[in-house]
C-alpha positions in Angstrom: 2.7 -2.4 19.6 4.5 -4.2 16.7 6.6 -1.1 16.0 7.5 -0.8 19.7 8.8 -4.4 19.9 10.4 -4.7 16.4 11.8 -1.2 15.6 15.2 -1.6 13.9 15.4 -5.3 14.8 14.9 -7.0 11.5 17.1 -7.0 8.4 14.0 -7.7 6.2 10.3 -7.5 6.7 8.3 -9.3 3.9 4.6 -8.8 3.4 2.5 -10.6 0.8 -0.8 -8.9 -0.1 -3.6 -11.0 -1.7 -6.5 -9.9 -3.9 -9.1 -12.0 -2.2 -10.5 -12.5 1.3 -9.6 -15.6 3.1 -13.1 -16.9 2.7 -12.9 -16.3 -1.0 -16.4 -14.9 -1.0 -15.3 -11.5 -2.5 -12.3 -9.9 -4.0 -10.5 -7.0 -2.2 -8.8 -3.9 -3.5 -5.0 -3.6 -3.2 -3.8 -1.5 -0.3 -0.2 -1.1 -1.5 -0.6 -1.2 -5.2 -1.8 1.7 -7.4 -4.0 0.0 -10.0 -4.6 3.3 -11.9 -0.9 3.9 -12.5 0.2 0.3 -12.3 2.8 0.8 -9.7 3.4 0.5 -5.9 1.7 3.0 -3.6 4.9 4.8 -2.6 3.4 6.9 0.2 1.7 3.9 1.9 4.9 1.8 1.5 6.9 4.6 3.2 4.5 4.7 6.1 4.7 0.9 6.5 8.5 1.1 6.4 8.6 3.7 9.2 7.0 1.2 11.6 10.1 -1.0 11.4 12.8 1.7 11.4 15.5 2.8 8.9 17.7 -0.2 9.4 15.0 -2.6 8.1 14.1 -3.2 4.5 10.4 -3.6 4.1 9.0 -5.3 1.0 5.5 -5.9 -0.2 4.8 -8.5 -2.8 1.4 -9.3 -4.4 -0.4 -12.6 -4.9 -3.4 -12.9 -7.2 -5.8 -15.8 -7.5 -8.7 -16.5 -9.8 -10.2 -19.2 -7.5 -13.7 -18.5 -6.2 -16.3 -20.3 -4.2 -18.9 -19.9 -6.9 -16.9 -21.7 -9.7 -15.8 -24.6 -7.4 -12.1 -23.9 -7.5 -12.3 -22.5 -4.0 -13.2 -25.8 -2.5 -9.7 -26.5 -1.2 -10.1 -24.4 1.9 -7.3 -21.8 2.4 -4.9 -23.2 -0.2 -4.7 -19.7 -1.8 -3.3 -18.4 1.6 -0.8 -21.2 1.7 0.4 -20.3 -1.8 0.4 -16.6 -0.9 2.6 -17.3 2.2 5.1 -19.1 0.0 6.1 -15.7 -1.3 7.6 -14.8 2.1 10.5 -17.2 2.0 11.1 -16.4 -1.7 11.5 -12.7 -0.6 13.8 -13.7 2.2 16.0 -15.4 -0.3 15.9 -12.5 -2.7 16.9 -10.2 0.2 19.9 -12.3 1.1 18.9 -14.6 3.9 21.7 -16.9 5.0 21.5 -20.4 6.7 22.6 -18.9 10.0 19.9 -16.2 10.0 16.7 -16.6 12.0 13.3 -15.9 10.3 10.0 -15.0 12.1 6.7 -15.9 10.5 3.7 -13.9 11.9 0.6 -12.0 11.0 0.9 -8.3 11.0 -0.8 -8.0 14.4 1.5 -10.6 16.1 4.9 -10.1 17.6 7.5 -11.5 20.0 8.6 -9.2 22.7 11.6 -7.0 22.0 13.6 -8.8 24.6 12.9 -12.2 23.0 13.8 -10.8 19.5 17.1 -9.5 20.9 17.8 -12.9 22.5 17.3 -14.5 19.1 19.9 -12.2 17.7 22.6 -12.5 20.4 22.1 -15.6 22.5 23.4 -19.1 21.9 20.2 -21.0 21.4 20.5 -24.8 21.1 17.6 -25.1 18.6 19.4 -22.6 16.3 22.9 -23.9 16.4 24.4 -24.9 13.0 24.0 -28.5 11.8 20.3 -29.0 12.7 18.5 -32.0 11.4 15.4 -29.7 10.9 13.0 -32.4 12.3 11.7 -29.8 14.8 13.0 -26.5 13.4 10.8 -23.9 15.0 10.5 -22.0 18.3 7.0 -20.7 18.7 5.3 -18.6 21.2 2.4 -19.1 23.6 0.8 -15.7 23.3 -2.0 -13.9 25.1 -5.0 -13.0 23.0 -7.3 -10.1 23.3 -10.5 -9.0 21.6 -10.3 -5.5 20.1 -8.5 -4.0 23.2 -5.6 -5.1 25.5 -8.1 -4.5 28.3 -10.1 -7.5 27.0 -7.6 -10.4 27.3 -9.1 -13.8 26.8 -8.6 -16.1 29.8 -8.9 -19.6 28.4 -7.2 -19.2 25.0 -3.6 -19.0 24.0 -2.2 -18.4 20.5 0.9 -20.3 19.4 2.3 -17.7 17.0 4.6 -16.0 15.9 7.0 -18.8 14.9 10.8 -18.5 14.5 13.0 -20.7 12.4 16.6 -21.1 11.5 17.5 -20.2 7.9 19.3 -23.5 7.5 15.9 -25.2 7.7 14.1 -22.9 5.3 13.5 -24.2 1.8 15.8 -22.5 -0.8 18.0 -21.1 2.1 19.5 -24.3 3.6 21.5 -27.0 1.9 19.1 -28.8 -0.5 21.3 -31.9 -0.5 20.8 -32.2 3.3 17.3 -30.8 3.5 15.5 -31.3 0.1 12.1 -29.8 -0.6 9.6 -31.6 1.5 6.9 -33.9 0.0 3.6 -32.6 1.3 0.3 -34.3 1.6 -3.0 -32.6 1.1 -6.0 -33.3 3.3 -9.5 -32.3 2.2 -12.6 -33.2 4.1 -10.7 -35.9 6.1 -9.4 -37.6 3.0 -5.6 -37.5 2.5 -4.2 -37.6 -1.0 -0.5 -38.1 -1.8 1.9 -35.4 -2.9 1.2 -34.4 -6.5 -2.2 -36.2 -6.7 -4.3 -33.0 -6.5 -2.2 -30.9 -8.8 1.1 -31.3 -10.6 3.8 -29.7 -8.2 5.6 -28.1 -11.1 2.4 -26.4 -12.2 1.8 -25.2 -8.6 5.3 -23.7 -8.4 4.8 -22.1 -11.9 1.5 -20.5 -10.7 3.1 -19.1 -7.6 5.9 -17.6 -9.6 3.5 -16.1 -12.2 1.2 -14.7 -9.5 3.9 -13.0 -7.5 4.3 -9.3 -8.6 7.2 -7.5 -7.0 6.2 -4.4 -5.0 9.7 -3.1 -4.1 
C-alpha cells in the first residue's frame, strides 16, 4: 500500500534502524546491516528502494543504544526512540532538504494518500507558505486503523499520523536566527524537569552523532 501511494513521489526517504526493541527488553538483529562483513546489506537495500521508485533516494541509517531495562538506564521510557528519530532530519539535511521543501514523518506502515502527497507538492497551502512563525508547523492526518487486515478496520479509533512539516520549521533546515533550536522539557513519571537537567544537551547530541552509522 505504501508503494502504491508513494511511488516516485519523494526526493528522499530516510529510515533509521535501531538495535533494540522499543520496550528495551531485548536486542534485535540488524535487517539492513551485514554484521559479518561490516557493511550494508546491498540486496535488501535495493528491494527497499524499489518500493519508492527510481526517482527517490532511499537511505538507511543505524542507531545503537547500550541502555537496558536491567541496568536501570532504560527507565526513561522511549527516549532511545526519540534519539533514533533525530537521525531522520539529519539525513534530510545531508540529502539537501531546503526550507521550501515539505517533509513527512511516519512509520513504515503509515502513509498519506497519493492525491494528498501530490497536493503537498503542487498546491498553494497556507500552512506551508514561506515566512511561517513555526508555532503550529505541521499538517497531520486523521487515519483509519485496522488490525492485521484492511477488512478489520477499527470503528472507534483514529490515528493522527503521518505528519507533514515545512522545511523552514525543521531544525538545521530553517533559519536558526529566526527559529533557534527549541529548549525541550523532559517529563518522567509525571515530574517535569527543565532542559538540560537530566543530561547535558551537548553530551546528548554527541551521543546521537556517535551512534549514527551511515548505511548509504
